[in-house]
C-alpha positions, 0 to 999 in steps of 0.5 A: 228615482235616482238620475245621473248626468252623462258625465256622472254615468261615464265616471261611475262606469270607469270605476271599479266595483268598490268605487261604484258602490261608494260613488252611488252611496254618495249620490244617494246621500246628496250632502251637497257641497262644491261642484268641482267639475261644473265647468267640465260638465258645461264644456261637455254639454257645449261640445255635444251641442256643437259649440266652437272650440273657443267657446269650450275653452272659455268655459274650461277657463272660467274657474278661478282656481288653477287646479280646477282649470287644469283637472277639468281641462284634462278630464275633458281631453281624456273623455273627448279622446276616449268617447269621440266627438259629436260625429262619432258618439 
C-alpha cells in the first residue's frame, strides 16, 4: 500500500490531472534522490505540533543552499496562508 505524507498529499491535490499522474508514478517508482523539501516538511510538522516561530525559522534556515532555503520558506508561508494554523486546521 502506498502512503503519502501530509505535505505530499497537499502537493498532489494542488496539481492538475497530468501532474497528479506523473507525481504518483514517480512515488511508485521510488528511485530515491535528494529530498529538496526536507526542511519544509520538518517545519510543517513543527508548526502543527505547536512549536514557536523561532524554532520553525531555524528549521527553514538549515539547508546550506540559498535556493533551497528560499523555496522552502516560500512554500511554508503559502501553505500556512492557504490552510491556516494549528487552531484553524
